[in-house]
MOPAC internal coordinates of N, CA, C and O (Angstrom, degrees):
PM7 1SCF
backbone

  N    0.0000 0     0.00 0     0.00 0    0    0    0
  C    1.4585 1     0.00 0     0.00 0    1    0    0
  C    1.5244 1   105.15 1     0.00 0    2    1    0
  O    1.2310 1   121.91 1   -22.13 1    3    2    1
  N    1.3033 1   113.95 1   157.87 1    3    2    1
  C    1.4301 1   124.64 1   179.04 1    5    3    2
  C    1.5491 1   111.45 1   -66.20 1    6    5    3
  O    1.2310 1   121.16 1   -33.08 1    7    6    5
  N    1.3524 1   115.39 1   146.92 1    7    6    5
  C    1.4406 1   123.09 1   178.27 1    9    7    6
  C    1.4909 1   109.94 1   -71.32 1   10    9    7
  O    1.2310 1   121.70 1   155.54 1   11   10    9
  N    1.3583 1   114.35 1   -24.46 1   11   10    9
  C    1.5064 1   120.49 1  -176.42 1   13   11   10
  C    1.4951 1   107.15 1   -92.85 1   14   13   11
  O    1.2310 1   120.74 1   -49.34 1   15   14   13
  N    1.3552 1   116.20 1   130.66 1   15   14   13
  C    1.4529 1   121.48 1   171.29 1   17   15   14
  C    1.5318 1   108.30 1  -121.97 1   18   17   15
  O    1.2310 1   121.30 1   -46.46 1   19   18   17
  N    1.3110 1   115.12 1   133.54 1   19   18   17
  C    1.4533 1   118.97 1  -178.92 1   21   19   18
  C    1.5043 1   111.03 1   -59.35 1   22   21   19
  O    1.2310 1   119.09 1   -29.63 1   23   22   21
  N    1.3529 1   119.34 1   150.37 1   23   22   21
  C    1.4396 1   120.99 1   179.82 1   25   23   22
  C    1.5639 1   113.86 1   -58.96 1   26   25   23
  O    1.2310 1   121.53 1   143.50 1   27   26   25
  N    1.2631 1   114.68 1   -36.50 1   27   26   25
  C    1.5796 1   119.94 1   176.85 1   29   27   26
  C    1.4458 1   108.49 1   -62.29 1   30   29   27
  O    1.2310 1   119.74 1   142.26 1   31   30   29
  N    1.3200 1   118.11 1   -37.74 1   31   30   29
  C    1.4900 1   122.45 1   179.97 1   33   31   30
  C    1.5109 1   111.15 1   -69.89 1   34   33   31
  O    1.2310 1   120.96 1   142.34 1   35   34   33
  N    1.3656 1   115.77 1   -37.66 1   35   34   33
  C    1.4973 1   119.06 1   176.72 1   37   35   34
  C    1.5345 1   107.33 1   -58.08 1   38   37   35
  O    1.2310 1   120.72 1   131.39 1   39   38   37
  N    1.3340 1   116.23 1   -48.61 1   39   38   37
  C    1.5062 1   118.33 1   178.89 1   41   39   38
  C    1.4834 1   110.89 1   -59.53 1   42   41   39
  O    1.2310 1   117.47 1   137.11 1   43   42   41
  N    1.2901 1   122.42 1   -42.89 1   43   42   41
  C    1.4344 1   125.61 1  -178.60 1   45   43   42
  C    1.5480 1   106.97 1   -61.45 1   46   45   43
  O    1.2310 1   118.85 1   134.40 1   47   46   45
  N    1.2713 1   119.81 1   -45.60 1   47   46   45
  C    1.4329 1   124.20 1  -179.71 1   49   47   46
  C    1.5441 1   109.19 1   -61.99 1   50   49   47
  O    1.2310 1   120.84 1   131.06 1   51   50   49
  N    1.3398 1   115.99 1   -48.94 1   51   50   49
  C    1.4721 1   120.38 1   178.97 1   53   51   50
  C    1.4880 1   109.87 1   -58.59 1   54   53   51
  O    1.2310 1   120.53 1   136.18 1   55   54   53
  N    1.3253 1   116.60 1   -43.82 1   55   54   53
  C    1.5331 1   118.78 1  -174.01 1   57   55   54
  C    1.4718 1   109.39 1   -69.34 1   58   57   55
  O    1.2310 1   118.44 1   144.81 1   59   58   57
  N    1.3644 1   120.58 1   -35.19 1   59   58   57
  C    1.4061 1   123.42 1   175.72 1   61   59   58
  C    1.5498 1   110.81 1   -64.12 1   62   61   59
  O    1.2310 1   119.96 1   136.91 1   63   62   61
  N    1.2971 1   117.68 1   -43.09 1   63   62   61
  C    1.4205 1   121.76 1   177.90 1   65   63   62
  C    1.5315 1   111.95 1   -65.65 1   66   65   63
  O    1.2310 1   121.62 1   136.52 1   67   66   65
  N    1.3530 1   114.50 1   -43.48 1   67   66   65
  C    1.4890 1   118.05 1   177.38 1   69   67   66
  C    1.4669 1   114.27 1   -62.38 1   70   69   67
  O    1.2310 1   120.98 1   150.67 1   71   70   69
  N    1.3082 1   115.73 1   -29.33 1   71   70   69
  C    1.5286 1   121.01 1  -177.22 1   73   71   70
  C    1.5628 1   108.48 1   -83.89 1   74   73   71
  O    1.2310 1   119.34 1  -177.66 1   75   74   73
  N    1.3499 1   118.86 1     2.34 1   75   74   73
  C    1.3962 1   121.66 1   175.52 1   77   75   74
  C    1.5641 1   118.60 1   103.45 1   78   77   75
  O    1.2310 1   121.89 1  -178.84 1   79   78   77
  N    1.3533 1   113.98 1     1.16 1   79   78   77
  C    1.4758 1   114.94 1   176.96 1   81   79   78
  C    1.5351 1   112.23 1   -67.46 1   82   81   79
  O    1.2310 1   122.11 1   -31.61 1   83   82   81
  N    1.3191 1   113.56 1   148.39 1   83   82   81
  C    1.4981 1   120.07 1   171.44 1   85   83   82
  C    1.5482 1   104.24 1   -71.14 1   86   85   83
  O    1.2310 1   122.95 1   -11.56 1   87   86   85
  N    1.3873 1   111.94 1   168.44 1   87   86   85
  C    1.4091 1   119.75 1   175.13 1   89   87   86
  C    1.5273 1   113.86 1   -56.81 1   90   89   87
  O    1.2310 1   122.66 1   135.19 1   91   90   89
  N    1.3709 1   112.51 1   -44.81 1   91   90   89
  C    1.4834 1   117.53 1   179.17 1   93   91   90
  C    1.5248 1   111.27 1   -64.17 1   94   93   91
  O    1.2310 1   120.45 1   135.78 1   95   94   93
  N    1.2996 1   116.75 1   -44.22 1   95   94   93
  C    1.5170 1   124.60 1   178.05 1   97   95   94
  C    1.4941 1   109.45 1   -57.89 1   98   97   95
  O    1.2310 1   120.94 1   128.14 1   99   98   97
  N    1.3445 1   115.80 1   -51.86 1   99   98   97
  C    1.4621 1   120.92 1  -179.79 1  101   99   98
  C    1.5363 1   110.81 1   -58.90 1  102  101   99
  O    1.2310 1   119.60 1   137.54 1  103  102  101
  N    1.2861 1   118.36 1   -42.46 1  103  102  101
  C    1.4596 1   123.34 1   176.42 1  105  103  102
  C    1.4925 1   112.03 1   -59.61 1  106  105  103
  O    1.2310 1   120.13 1   134.55 1  107  106  105
  N    1.3326 1   117.35 1   -45.45 1  107  106  105
  C    1.4661 1   121.60 1  -177.85 1  109  107  106
  C    1.5671 1   107.90 1   -67.74 1  110  109  107
  O    1.2310 1   119.86 1   139.06 1  111  110  109
  N    1.3669 1   117.87 1   -40.94 1  111  110  109
  C    1.4565 1   121.43 1  -178.14 1  113  111  110
  C    1.5683 1   109.24 1   -67.15 1  114  113  111
  O    1.2310 1   118.04 1   149.11 1  115  114  113
  N    1.2478 1   121.34 1   -30.89 1  115  114  113
  C    1.4211 1   122.43 1  -176.70 1  117  115  114
  C    1.5159 1   119.92 1  -106.29 1  118  117  115
  O    1.2310 1   122.56 1  -178.99 1  119  118  117
  N    1.3260 1   112.71 1     1.01 1  119  118  117
  C    1.4340 1   121.68 1   175.86 1  121  119  118
  C    1.6123 1   116.92 1    68.95 1  122  121  119
  O    1.2310 1   123.53 1  -143.01 1  123  122  121
  N    1.3796 1   110.84 1    36.99 1  123  122  121
  C    1.4330 1   118.68 1   177.58 1  125  123  122
  C    1.5476 1   105.84 1  -123.33 1  126  125  123
  O    1.2310 1   118.95 1    -2.56 1  127  126  125
  N    1.2423 1   119.60 1   177.44 1  127  126  125
  C    1.4217 1   123.87 1   179.52 1  129  127  126
  C    1.5359 1   109.60 1   -87.23 1  130  129  127
  O    1.2310 1   120.97 1   -23.79 1  131  130  129
  N    1.2895 1   115.75 1   156.21 1  131  130  129
  C    1.4843 1   121.03 1   172.94 1  133  131  130
  C    1.4546 1   110.27 1   -55.69 1  134  133  131
  O    1.2310 1   120.34 1   135.01 1  135  134  133
  N    1.4246 1   116.95 1   -44.99 1  135  134  133
  C    1.4373 1   122.48 1  -177.99 1  137  135  134
  C    1.5321 1   109.69 1   -55.85 1  138  137  135
  O    1.2310 1   121.68 1   137.59 1  139  138  137
  N    1.3580 1   114.40 1   -42.41 1  139  138  137
  C    1.5332 1   117.10 1  -177.67 1  141  139  138
  C    1.5287 1   109.34 1   -62.41 1  142  141  139
  O    1.2310 1   120.53 1   137.32 1  143  142  141
  N    1.2484 1   116.60 1   -42.68 1  143  142  141
  C    1.4822 1   120.98 1   179.16 1  145  143  142
  C    1.5567 1   107.63 1   -61.15 1  146  145  143
  O    1.2310 1   118.31 1   133.05 1  147  146  145
  N    1.2736 1   120.82 1   -46.95 1  147  146  145
  C    1.4910 1   120.32 1  -178.56 1  149  147  146
  C    1.4713 1   110.33 1   -68.83 1  150  149  147
  O    1.2310 1   117.96 1   145.91 1  151  150  149
  N    1.3259 1   121.48 1   -34.09 1  151  150  149
  C    1.5216 1   124.87 1   173.87 1  153  151  150
  C    1.5634 1   109.41 1   -60.08 1  154  153  151
  O    1.2310 1   122.05 1   137.56 1  155  154  153
  N    1.2858 1   113.67 1   -42.44 1  155  154  153
  C    1.4959 1   120.45 1  -178.30 1  157  155  154
  C    1.5684 1   106.78 1   -64.22 1  158  157  155
  O    1.2310 1   120.54 1   135.61 1  159  158  157
  N    1.3094 1   116.57 1   -44.39 1  159  158  157
  C    1.4674 1   118.50 1  -178.75 1  161  159  158
  C    1.4762 1   115.95 1   -64.84 1  162  161  159
  O    1.2310 1   120.02 1   165.02 1  163  162  161
  N    1.3784 1   117.57 1   -14.98 1  163  162  161
  C    1.4431 1   117.27 1   177.43 1  165  163  162
  C    1.5568 1   111.22 1   -81.38 1  166  165  163
  O    1.2310 1   120.94 1   175.05 1  167  166  165
  N    1.3241 1   115.81 1    -4.95 1  167  166  165
  C    1.4447 1   120.51 1   178.43 1  169  167  166
  C    1.4563 1   112.56 1   -93.14 1  170  169  167
  O    1.2310 1   119.88 1   -57.52 1  171  170  169
  N    1.4357 1   117.83 1   122.48 1  171  170  169
  C    1.4681 1   118.74 1  -178.19 1  173  171  170
  C    1.5218 1   115.31 1   -55.15 1  174  173  171
  O    1.2310 1   120.61 1   142.58 1  175  174  173
  N    1.3326 1   116.45 1   -37.42 1  175  174  173
  C    1.4716 1   119.46 1  -177.50 1  177  175  174
  C    1.5183 1   112.13 1   -66.51 1  178  177  175
  O    1.2310 1   120.74 1   144.06 1  179  178  177
  N    1.2906 1   116.20 1   -35.94 1  179  178  177
  C    1.4570 1   123.25 1   179.33 1  181  179  178
  C    1.5328 1   109.58 1   -70.63 1  182  181  179
  O    1.2310 1   121.32 1   135.52 1  183  182  181
  N    1.4216 1   115.08 1   -44.48 1  183  182  181
  C    1.4521 1   117.12 1   175.51 1  185  183  182
  C    1.4604 1   111.95 1   -55.02 1  186  185  183
  O    1.2310 1   121.28 1   135.19 1  187  186  185
  N    1.3906 1   115.16 1   -44.81 1  187  186  185
  C    1.5121 1   123.76 1  -178.80 1  189  187  186
  C    1.4445 1   108.08 1   -60.27 1  190  189  187
  O    1.2310 1   117.48 1   139.62 1  191  190  189
  N    1.3053 1   122.40 1   -40.38 1  191  190  189
  C    1.4737 1   124.40 1  -178.82 1  193  191  190
  C    1.5437 1   106.71 1   -65.95 1  194  193  191
  O    1.2310 1   118.20 1   136.96 1  195  194  193
  N    1.2531 1   121.04 1   -43.04 1  195  194  193
  C    1.5022 1   126.40 1   179.27 1  197  195  194
  C    1.5488 1   106.93 1   -61.11 1  198  197  195
  O    1.2310 1   119.40 1   134.73 1  199  198  197
  N    1.2913 1   118.74 1   -45.27 1  199  198  197
  C    1.4336 1   122.68 1  -178.69 1  201  199  198
  C    1.5167 1   112.54 1   -67.69 1  202  201  199
  O    1.2310 1   120.69 1   142.86 1  203  202  201
  N    1.3107 1   116.29 1   -37.14 1  203  202  201
  C    1.4984 1   119.55 1   176.55 1  205  203  202
  C    1.5556 1   110.48 1   -70.35 1  206  205  203
  O    1.2310 1   120.29 1   137.59 1  207  206  205
  N    1.2932 1   117.05 1   -42.41 1  207  206  205
  C    1.5008 1   118.06 1   173.43 1  209  207  206
  C    1.5221 1   112.60 1   -60.97 1  210  209  207
  O    1.2310 1   118.47 1   138.58 1  211  210  209
  N    1.3138 1   120.51 1   -41.42 1  211  210  209
  C    1.3956 1   124.59 1   179.16 1  213  211  210
  C    1.5800 1   108.82 1   -63.27 1  214  213  211
  O    1.2310 1   120.46 1   138.66 1  215  214  213
  N    1.2844 1   116.74 1   -41.34 1  215  214  213
  C    1.4465 1   118.95 1  -179.95 1  217  215  214
  C    1.5294 1   110.17 1   -65.04 1  218  217  215
  O    1.2310 1   120.89 1   140.10 1  219  218  217
  N    1.3352 1   115.90 1   -39.90 1  219  218  217
  C    1.4864 1   118.98 1   177.55 1  221  219  218
  C    1.5687 1   110.81 1   -65.52 1  222  221  219
  O    1.2310 1   119.87 1   139.53 1  223  222  221
  N    1.2776 1   117.86 1   -40.47 1  223  222  221
  C    1.4334 1   117.11 1   176.85 1  225  223  222
  C    1.5276 1   113.44 1   -66.55 1  226  225  223
  O    1.2310 1   120.90 1   142.95 1  227  226  225
  N    1.3031 1   115.89 1   -37.05 1  227  226  225
  C    1.4525 1   123.32 1   178.36 1  229  227  226
  C    1.5607 1   105.42 1   -65.28 1  230  229  227
  O    1.2310 1   117.05 1   130.70 1  231  230  229
  N    1.3370 1   123.22 1   -49.30 1  231  230  229
  C    1.3908 1   127.23 1  -179.70 1  233  231  230
  C    1.5428 1   112.61 1   -54.47 1  234  233  231
  O    1.2310 1   121.47 1   136.22 1  235  234  233
  N    1.4515 1   114.80 1   -43.78 1  235  234  233
  C    1.3873 1   120.46 1  -178.52 1  237  235  234
  C    1.5426 1   111.06 1   -65.91 1  238  237  235
  O    1.2310 1   121.92 1   138.83 1  239  238  237
  N    1.3460 1   113.93 1   -41.17 1  239  238  237
  C    1.4631 1   119.20 1   176.42 1  241  239  238
  C    1.5469 1   115.31 1   -63.00 1  242  241  239
  O    1.2310 1   123.80 1   138.51 1  243  242  241
  N    1.3277 1   110.31 1   -41.49 1  243  242  241
  C    1.5119 1   115.67 1   177.88 1  245  243  242
  C    1.5375 1   110.12 1   -69.00 1  246  245  243
  O    1.2310 1   119.40 1   143.85 1  247  246  245
  N    1.2955 1   118.76 1   -36.15 1  247  246  245
  C    1.5040 1   121.53 1   174.49 1  249  247  246
  C    1.5297 1   108.21 1   -60.11 1  250  249  247
  O    1.2310 1   120.22 1   134.86 1  251  250  249
  N    1.2512 1   117.18 1   -45.14 1  251  250  249
  C    1.4620 1   119.94 1   177.93 1  253  251  250
  C    1.5289 1   114.97 1   -59.16 1  254  253  251
  O    1.2310 1   122.51 1   137.47 1  255  254  253
  N    1.3380 1   112.80 1   -42.53 1  255  254  253
  C    1.4063 1   117.48 1   176.48 1  257  255  254
  C    1.4742 1   113.42 1   -63.42 1  258  257  255
  O    1.2310 1   121.56 1   135.61 1  259  258  257
  N    1.2740 1   114.62 1   -44.39 1  259  258  257
  C    1.4658 1   120.60 1   178.00 1  261  259  258
  C    1.5009 1   113.63 1   -55.70 1  262  261  259
  O    1.2310 1   122.73 1   138.75 1  263  262  261
  N    1.4458 1   112.38 1   -41.25 1  263  262  261
  C    1.4836 1   116.79 1   177.18 1  265  263  262
  C    1.5466 1   111.92 1   -58.24 1  266  265  263
  O    1.2310 1   120.81 1   143.07 1  267  266  265
  N    1.2902 1   116.05 1   -36.93 1  267  266  265
  C    1.4007 1   119.52 1  -176.48 1  269  267  266
  C    1.4958 1   119.53 1   -97.00 1  270  269  267
  O    1.2310 1   120.00 1  -174.78 1  271  270  269
  N    1.3210 1   117.60 1     5.22 1  271  270  269
  C    1.4131 1   118.76 1   177.07 1  273  271  270
  C    1.5124 1   117.88 1   -64.18 1  274  273  271
  O    1.2310 1   120.97 1   146.16 1  275  274  273
  N    1.4577 1   115.74 1   -33.84 1  275  274  273
  C    1.3818 1   118.11 1   177.07 1  277  275  274
  C    1.5989 1   111.98 1   -67.42 1  278  277  275
  O    1.2310 1   122.37 1   139.97 1  279  278  277
  N    1.3119 1   113.06 1   -40.03 1  279  278  277
  C    1.4406 1   115.10 1   177.14 1  281  279  278
  C    1.5827 1   113.52 1   -65.07 1  282  281  279
  O    1.2310 1   122.81 1   141.37 1  283  282  281
  N    1.2915 1   112.22 1   -38.63 1  283  282  281
  C    1.5350 1   116.71 1   177.49 1  285  283  282
  C    1.5200 1   109.59 1   -67.62 1  286  285  283
  O    1.2310 1   120.20 1   143.18 1  287  286  285
  N    1.2870 1   117.21 1   -36.82 1  287  286  285
  C    1.4294 1   119.58 1  -179.49 1  289  287  286
  C    1.5666 1   109.91 1   -67.50 1  290  289  287
  O    1.2310 1   120.85 1   134.65 1  291  290  289
  N    1.3932 1   115.98 1   -45.35 1  291  290  289
  C    1.4184 1   121.16 1   175.90 1  293  291  290
  C    1.5155 1   114.59 1   -55.25 1  294  293  291
  O    1.2310 1   123.32 1   139.54 1  295  294  293
  N    1.3576 1   111.24 1   -40.46 1  295  294  293
  C    1.5394 1   116.47 1   179.09 1  297  295  294
  C    1.4990 1   111.25 1   -63.45 1  298  297  295
  O    1.2310 1   122.37 1   132.39 1  299  298  297
  N    1.3612 1   113.06 1   -47.61 1  299  298  297
  C    1.4827 1   118.63 1  -179.14 1  301  299  298
  C    1.4527 1   110.75 1   -61.30 1  302  301  299
  O    1.2310 1   119.73 1   135.40 1  303  302  301
  N    1.3551 1   118.11 1   -44.60 1  303  302  301
  C    1.4962 1   120.34 1  -178.86 1  305  303  302
  C    1.4978 1   109.90 1   -66.26 1  306  305  303
  O    1.2310 1   118.58 1   144.95 1  307  306  305
  N    1.3407 1   120.30 1   -35.05 1  307  306  305
  C    1.4230 1   119.74 1  -179.61 1  309  307  306
  C    1.5630 1   113.06 1   -65.10 1  310  309  307
  O    1.2310 1   120.01 1   157.95 1  311  310  309
  N    1.3511 1   117.59 1   -22.05 1  311  310  309
  C    1.4086 1   124.30 1   174.45 1  313  311  310
  C    1.5142 1   112.50 1   -66.30 1  314  313  311
  O    1.2310 1   119.07 1   160.36 1  315  314  313
  N    1.2818 1   119.39 1   -19.64 1  315  314  313
  C    1.4693 1   124.38 1   177.63 1  317  315  314
  C    1.5159 1   110.49 1   -70.39 1  318  317  315
  O    1.2310 1   119.49 1   161.48 1  319  318  317
  N    1.2815 1   118.58 1   -18.52 1  319  318  317
  C    1.4760 1   124.49 1  -178.82 1  321  319  318
  C    1.5654 1   116.65 1   -95.37 1  322  321  319
  O    1.2310 1   122.49 1   172.94 1  323  322  321
  N    1.3392 1   112.83 1    -7.06 1  323  322  321
  C    1.4544 1   115.59 1  -174.30 1  325  323  322
  C    1.6543 1   108.19 1   -73.01 1  326  325  323
  O    1.2310 1   121.47 1   -15.13 1  327  326  325
  N    1.3301 1   114.79 1   164.87 1  327  326  325
  C    1.4461 1   120.00 1  -175.85 1  329  327  326
  C    1.5267 1   111.54 1   -81.91 1  330  329  327
  O    1.2310 1   118.44 1   162.00 1  331  330  329
  N    1.3571 1   120.57 1   -18.00 1  331  330  329
  C    1.3712 1   120.68 1  -171.39 1  333  331  330
  C    1.5240 1   107.04 1   -84.16 1  334  333  331
  O    1.2310 1   118.34 1   -67.67 1  335  334  333
  N    1.3819 1   120.77 1   112.33 1  335  334  333
  C    1.4538 1   120.79 1   178.36 1  337  335  334
  C    1.4268 1   116.18 1   -55.62 1  338  337  335
  O    1.2310 1   117.70 1   142.80 1  339  338  337
  N    1.3013 1   121.98 1   -37.20 1  339  338  337
  C    1.4707 1   121.60 1   177.53 1  341  339  338
  C    1.4948 1   112.75 1   -60.90 1  342  341  339
  O    1.2310 1   119.17 1   134.76 1  343  342  341
  N    1.2964 1   119.18 1   -45.24 1  343  342  341
  C    1.4076 1   125.26 1   178.13 1  345  343  342
  C    1.6535 1   108.58 1   -64.29 1  346  345  343
  O    1.2310 1   120.63 1   134.76 1  347  346  345
  N    1.2727 1   116.40 1   -45.24 1  347  346  345
  C    1.4308 1   123.35 1  -179.51 1  349  347  346
  C    1.6080 1   105.85 1   -60.26 1  350  349  347
  O    1.2310 1   118.63 1   134.95 1  351  350  349
  N    1.2517 1   120.22 1   -45.05 1  351  350  349
  C    1.5036 1   123.26 1  -176.46 1  353  351  350
  C    1.5565 1   108.52 1   -66.26 1  354  353  351
  O    1.2310 1   120.15 1   130.84 1  355  354  353
  N    1.3249 1   117.33 1   -49.16 1  355  354  353
  C    1.4789 1   119.23 1   177.39 1  357  355  354
  C    1.5411 1   110.36 1   -58.56 1  358  357  355
  O    1.2310 1   120.04 1   138.78 1  359  358  357
  N    1.2705 1   117.53 1   -41.22 1  359  358  357
  C    1.4278 1   118.03 1  -177.76 1  361  359  358
  C    1.5670 1   109.75 1   -67.28 1  362  361  359
  O    1.2310 1   120.79 1   136.96 1  363  362  361
  N    1.3532 1   116.09 1   -43.04 1  363  362  361
  C    1.4588 1   117.32 1   176.72 1  365  363  362
  C    1.4738 1   113.26 1   -62.30 1  366  365  363
  O    1.2310 1   119.54 1   142.30 1  367  366  365
  N    1.2801 1   118.48 1   -37.70 1  367  366  365
  C    1.5169 1   121.12 1   179.26 1  369  367  366
  C    1.4745 1   108.94 1   -65.90 1  370  369  367
  O    1.2310 1   121.00 1   136.93 1  371  370  369
  N    1.3043 1   115.70 1   -43.07 1  371  370  369
  C    1.4705 1   119.22 1  -177.25 1  373  371  370
  C    1.5090 1   110.65 1   -66.99 1  374  373  371
  O    1.2310 1   119.12 1   137.24 1  375  374  373
  N    1.2876 1   119.29 1   -42.76 1  375  374  373
  C    1.4959 1   123.35 1   179.86 1  377  375  374
  C    1.5357 1   108.70 1   -60.53 1  378  377  375
  O    1.2310 1   120.15 1   132.71 1  379  378  377
  N    1.3132 1   117.32 1   -47.29 1  379  378  377
  C    1.4787 1   121.12 1  -179.42 1  381  379  378
  C    1.4989 1   113.09 1   -68.36 1  382  381  379
  O    1.2310 1   119.02 1   140.80 1  383  382  381
  N    1.3485 1   119.48 1   -39.20 1  383  382  381
  C    1.4092 1   122.75 1   176.58 1  385  383  382
  C    1.5571 1   111.79 1   -64.90 1  386  385  383
  O    1.2310 1   119.87 1   133.22 1  387  386  385
  N    1.2675 1   117.86 1   -46.78 1  387  386  385
  C    1.4339 1   121.21 1   179.08 1  389  387  386
  C    1.5257 1   111.35 1   -67.66 1  390  389  387
  O    1.2310 1   117.88 1   142.76 1  391  390  389
  N    1.2923 1   121.65 1   -37.24 1  391  390  389
  C    1.4323 1   124.65 1   178.57 1  393  391  390
  C    1.5310 1   106.96 1   -62.19 1  394  393  391
  O    1.2310 1   119.55 1   133.09 1  395  394  393
  N    1.3897 1   118.46 1   -46.91 1  395  394  393
  C    1.4107 1   121.84 1  -176.32 1  397  395  394
  C    1.5400 1   111.07 1   -62.28 1  398  397  395
  O    1.2310 1   121.08 1   137.35 1  399  398  397
  N    1.3459 1   115.53 1   -42.65 1  399  398  397
  C    1.4251 1   123.71 1   178.92 1  401  399  398
  C    1.5200 1   111.65 1   -61.73 1  402  401  399
  O    1.2310 1   122.52 1   135.42 1  403  402  401
  N    1.3152 1   112.78 1   -44.58 1  403  402  401
  C    1.5332 1   117.01 1  -178.44 1  405  403  402
  C    1.6332 1   107.60 1   -68.61 1  406  405  403
  O    1.2310 1   120.73 1   141.56 1  407  406  405
  N    1.2231 1   116.21 1   -38.44 1  407  406  405
  C    1.4762 1   120.26 1   178.03 1  409  407  406
  C    1.5902 1   108.15 1   -59.02 1  410  409  407
  O    1.2310 1   121.78 1   128.58 1  411  410  409
  N    1.2513 1   114.20 1   -51.42 1  411  410  409
  C    1.5364 1   121.58 1  -179.51 1  413  411  410
  C    1.5950 1   106.78 1   -57.28 1  414  413  411
  O    1.2310 1   120.62 1   133.02 1  415  414  413
  N    1.2839 1   116.43 1   -46.98 1  415  414  413
  C    1.4079 1   119.39 1  -175.07 1  417  415  414
  C    1.5527 1   111.69 1   -60.59 1  418  417  415
  O    1.2310 1   123.06 1   131.61 1  419  418  417
  N    1.3937 1   111.74 1   -48.39 1  419  418  417
  C    1.4195 1   117.76 1  -178.82 1  421  419  418
  C    1.5790 1   107.45 1   -62.49 1  422  421  419
  O    1.2310 1   120.63 1   137.97 1  423  422  421
  N    1.3421 1   116.39 1   -42.03 1  423  422  421
  C    1.5170 1   118.30 1  -179.99 1  425  423  422
  C    1.5150 1   112.26 1   -60.30 1  426  425  423
  O    1.2310 1   121.04 1   138.70 1  427  426  425
  N    1.3214 1   115.62 1   -41.30 1  427  426  425
  C    1.4781 1   117.52 1  -179.96 1  429  427  426
  C    1.4730 1   108.07 1   -68.48 1  430  429  427
  O    1.2310 1   118.11 1   134.58 1  431  430  429
  N    1.2697 1   121.21 1   -45.42 1  431  430  429
  C    1.4464 1   125.32 1   175.87 1  433  431  430
  C    1.5887 1   114.71 1   -52.69 1  434  433  431
  O    1.2310 1   122.78 1   134.49 1  435  434  433
  N    1.3134 1   112.29 1   -45.51 1  435  434  433
  C    1.4663 1   117.45 1   177.49 1  437  435  434
  C    1.5069 1   110.66 1   -67.42 1  438  437  435
  O    1.2310 1   121.08 1   141.64 1  439  438  437
  N    1.3282 1   115.55 1   -38.36 1  439  438  437
  C    1.5618 1   115.51 1   176.46 1  441  439  438
  C    1.4814 1   111.06 1   -63.59 1  442  441  439
  O    1.2310 1   118.72 1   136.12 1  443  442  441
  N    1.3125 1   120.05 1   -43.88 1  443  442  441
  C    1.4135 1   121.94 1  -178.23 1  445  443  442
  C    1.5240 1   110.24 1   -64.26 1  446  445  443
  O    1.2310 1   119.12 1   140.16 1  447  446  445
  N    1.3533 1   119.28 1   -39.84 1  447  446  445
  C    1.4189 1   120.78 1   174.29 1  449  447  446
  C    1.4757 1   117.04 1   -58.99 1  450  449  447
  O    1.2310 1   122.60 1   142.19 1  451  450  449
  N    1.3809 1   112.62 1   -37.81 1  451  450  449
  C    1.4738 1   120.28 1   179.40 1  453  451  450
  C    1.6106 1   108.34 1   -68.81 1  454  453  451
  O    1.2310 1   120.57 1   138.39 1  455  454  453
  N    1.3314 1   116.52 1   -41.61 1  455  454  453
  C    1.4438 1   120.85 1  -177.46 1  457  455  454
  C    1.5156 1   108.86 1   -68.61 1  458  457  455
  O    1.2310 1   121.22 1   139.22 1  459  458  457
  N    1.3812 1   115.27 1   -40.78 1  459  458  457
  C    1.5003 1   112.94 1   175.41 1  461  459  458
  C    1.5198 1   116.19 1   -64.82 1  462  461  459
  O    1.2310 1   120.46 1   144.67 1  463  462  461
  N    1.3211 1   116.72 1   -35.33 1  463  462  461
  C    1.3989 1   123.92 1   176.92 1  465  463  462
  C    1.5619 1   110.82 1   -62.94 1  466  465  463
  O    1.2310 1   121.67 1   134.07 1  467  466  465
  N    1.3307 1   114.40 1   -45.93 1  467  466  465
  C    1.5270 1   121.21 1  -179.51 1  469  467  466
  C    1.5513 1   106.80 1   -62.76 1  470  469  467
  O    1.2310 1   121.33 1   132.96 1  471  470  469
  N    1.3520 1   115.07 1   -47.04 1  471  470  469
  C    1.4237 1   121.47 1  -177.22 1  473  471  470
  C    1.6115 1   111.45 1   -58.43 1  474  473  471
  O    1.2310 1   122.20 1   137.55 1  475  474  473
  N    1.3347 1   113.40 1   -42.45 1  475  474  473
  C    1.4586 1   120.87 1   175.41 1  477  475  474
  C    1.4729 1   111.99 1   -61.78 1  478  477  475
  O    1.2310 1   120.40 1   134.69 1  479  478  477
  N    1.3211 1   116.83 1   -45.31 1  479  478  477
  C    1.3992 1   123.12 1  -179.71 1  481  479  478
  C    1.6018 1   110.95 1   -59.40 1  482  481  479
  O    1.2310 1   122.14 1   136.59 1  483  482  481
  N    1.3086 1   113.51 1   -43.41 1  483  482  481
  C    1.4611 1   120.40 1  -179.46 1  485  483  482
  C    1.4942 1   111.16 1   -67.06 1  486  485  483
  O    1.2310 1   120.69 1   146.68 1  487  486  485
  N    1.3283 1   116.30 1   -33.32 1  487  486  485
  C    1.4780 1   120.84 1   179.18 1  489  487  486
  C    1.4984 1   113.74 1   -85.98 1  490  489  487
  O    1.2310 1   121.28 1   178.95 1  491  490  489
  N    1.3006 1   115.16 1    -1.05 1  491  490  489
  C    1.4372 1   121.54 1  -179.89 1  493  491  490
  C    1.5403 1   116.30 1    77.47 1  494  493  491
  O    1.2310 1   121.10 1  -161.97 1  495  494  493
  N    1.2843 1   115.50 1    18.03 1  495  494  493
  C    1.4449 1   119.61 1   178.37 1  497  495  494
  C    1.5685 1   109.36 1  -103.31 1  498  497  495
  O    1.2310 1   120.84 1   -45.41 1  499  498  497
  N    1.2952 1   116.00 1   134.59 1  499  498  497
  C    1.4511 1   121.49 1  -177.11 1  501  499  498
  C    1.4912 1   106.34 1   -79.25 1  502  501  499
  O    1.2310 1   118.61 1   -61.80 1  503  502  501
  N    1.3450 1   120.25 1   118.20 1  503  502  501
  C    1.4871 1   119.76 1  -179.70 1  505  503  502
  C    1.5301 1   115.39 1   -72.59 1  506  505  503
  O    1.2310 1   120.10 1   180.00 1  507  506  505

């Protein structure tokens, strides 16, 4: 294969890798050799592009999950009203477990924010 790969092809290779494709699969999807993909991955700028694309994909997926959290919560809570005691018990345990984990996560996040603000104040940086 040619040493030169069009910029659009670079993006396609990076996107395939960011989406979880192996080097071989990314090569097959984009019509380049596996060796070309591996050579590209040795370049820091290309690895950075892959990381940025992966971050964008992750953010999009996270946004989609956030959109549906209310629906999921409503579905879970509705199971507390079913007649089957086993289903009701599992739903109750799940609601309590998730609520405690969420509280802990928010608590840790708040503590980290407070520590960062305090550190910034001590370093003379306005947070």
